[in-house]
N, C-alpha and C positions, 0 to 999 in steps of 0.2 A: 602064680599060674604059669605052667609050662605050655608053650604052644608048639605045634608042629604043622607042617603043611598037610592038608587033606591028601589022602592017598592018590587021587587023580590029578593033583595040582603040581605043576612044575614051575619053578622060578628061574628066571634068567636075568642077570645083571645087564644093564644097558648104559650107554653114555649119559642118559637122562634119568637114571634111577633103576627101576626093576619092572619086569613084566611077569605077571602070573597067568598061566594058562590052565584052565580047567578042562581036561580031556573029556570029561563026561558031557559037558554042555557045549564045548567048542568055544566058549567065551574066554576073553582075556581081559585083564585089568592092568593098567599101567600105574605104577607108583612113582612119584617124584623122588628126588634124592632124600628128602626128609622122611618120606614113608619107607623108603628102602632102608635107611639107617635104623629106623625103629624096628622094622620087621627083622632085619639081620640080628639085632640085639635080642629080640624075643626068641627067635629060632635058635640062637646060641645059648639059650637057657637063662637069660637075664630077666629080671622082674620088670614090670611096667615102670616102677620107680627108677630102676637102673637105666632103662631105655630113655626116660625123661632126662636123667642126668647126662647121658651121652648126647642127647639132643642139645642140652644147654651148653655142654662143653664145645660143641661145634658152632652154636649160635648163642653166645653169651648175652646178646641184647634181648633175648626172649624173656618174657615174664615166666618165672618158674611154675606158677599155677597154670598158666596157659599151656606150657609144655606138657604138664601132667594131663590136662584135658585133651590135648591133641593125641597123646599116646592112647588114652582110654577110648577116644572116638575111633581111632584106627583099629584097635582091637575089636571093638564092637562091630564095625563094618566088615572086618575080615571074618568074624564069626558068623554074622548074619548072612554073608555071601557064601558061607560054607567053604571058604578057601583055606581055613586053618581049623584045627581041632585042639581042644584043651585037654 
């Protein structure tokens, strides 16, 4: 699944991760460094499995199954919030 930011959503890197602003609603979401890493990977065209592998490379102490669940949960939340499109 290839993801892209929704047309009215803008992303800005911060010292603590990333902020997403939805211009249509005026709402913003803050992603921690882990969420930012995952979203960057997905926006760069990597698969969910690739994003989980990147997460594990940065945090080798994580359980691989949990890393996959975390990536899936973030994708679902981003889609549900209409911040990204597939």
